[in-house]
C-alpha positions, 0 to 999 in steps of 0.5 A: 243271130244274123251272120253280120253280128258274128263279124268283127272289125275289118282288118286295118293298117294300124298306122293312125287312128280315126279322128275327124277333121272337126276335132283337131288341135288348132294352130296356125301356119307361119304369118298366121296363115290358115292355108299352106299351099305347095307345088309337088313337081314330079321329075321322072325318068322311064326305062326305054323299052320296058316297064310302066309309064303314062300313055297319050295313046294306045300302048304299043309293043316295046319299044313304045317310042310314041309314049316314051318320047311323049314323056321324055318331052317333060325333061327336055322341054316341059320342065324348063318352061315350067321353071321359067314360070316358077321363077317369074312367080317366085314360086317355091317347089317341092321337086320329086325326083327319080334318082335315075335323072342324075345319070340321064339329065343331071342339069335339070335336077341342078336347076332346082337345087340352084333355086333352093327348092326342096328335093324329095325322094321319088324312087329310082325310076317310074318304070317300076312299082315299089310294092313289088319289092321284098323288104330288103330290096325296098330298104335298099331302094330307100337308102340308095335314093337318099344317099344318091341325092346327098352325094349329087346335090349335097342335101338329105331328102326328108320326104318320099313319094313312091313311084305310082304311090305304090307301097308295101305293108312295110313302107312307112316302117322302112322310111322311118328306118332309112332317115325320112321324116315324112311320106306323101303316099297317103291322101287321106287328110287335109292336115299333117298326121303322125303315122305309127311305125314298128320302131316307134319313130315318128313318120309324118304323112303330109297331104298329097293330092290325088284330085288336084293332080294332073295325072288322074285328071288329065290322063284318067278323066281326060280334062283339058288344060283349062278345066284342070286350071279351073279345078285348081282355082276352085279347090284353092278358094274353097280350102281358103274359106275352110282354113279360116277355122283350122290349118289346112294343106293344099298340094298341087301335083304336076308332071312336066310332060303334061302341064309343060305342053304349051296349051296346058301351061298357058292355063296353069299360068293363070291358076298359079298367078291366082294363088301367088296373088293370095300369097302376096296379100298375106292370105296363105303360106306358099311353101314346100312339104318339108317346111310343112312337116317341120312346122307341124313337128313343133306345133303338135 
């Protein structure tokens, strides 16, 4: 008997069972649409002089002014230019916010609240990883971010994306126990999926993109803005065709210090105009992750 025959199943997360996309219960999105599309707009703040952060050039000894200032451009300029574009296209947004923004630039968060956009918890700062916290520290982070959003913006967030999509083994359990209804951390499917938690409370996993996402594409693969915009359109057109048969979700993940740069915003404008034309023709549901979660809850 070979060694391989003695080996059992691999350890698993236990959060959901395997079910291929070809064997799902059919339903439709509002208006009979097959494809739900949302923008996940990441509003982030970073500690000056320490911690994590994307870089445009080689990291320098702290304080790394070059890379900190490049990221801060997103809050001072890029996000506002993107807001102008969102307004022009009447485009709803899921705003993923670090709650440190309430101390740093509260008027930026307030601008999204005025638009009626969904606020989604995204940690306190993107200078740290959630997976490094112990259980009590992580519970406190999730609860404190939720309470800060309620206090400052008057709305309770129902969704969460961890900074750097960083989880502990207990994150889904703690999200359900602190009042969140969905997570964007998992990128394993094109449909909303229910995750198991230790309390028995349902936590939805709403698809969040790691390909249609400017961080891995522009920073990781060093795509130019035009190529990233073409990627968005190609992904959209293929998913629109696939969604004739079953409901699907397409997210577009954006960071204002990247796509808010004028040379990239020019191309992003083309991609978003392409998507909104399909919305205006009644071919898609252009929405937010929270609305997708709410519809999935009543359709499942």
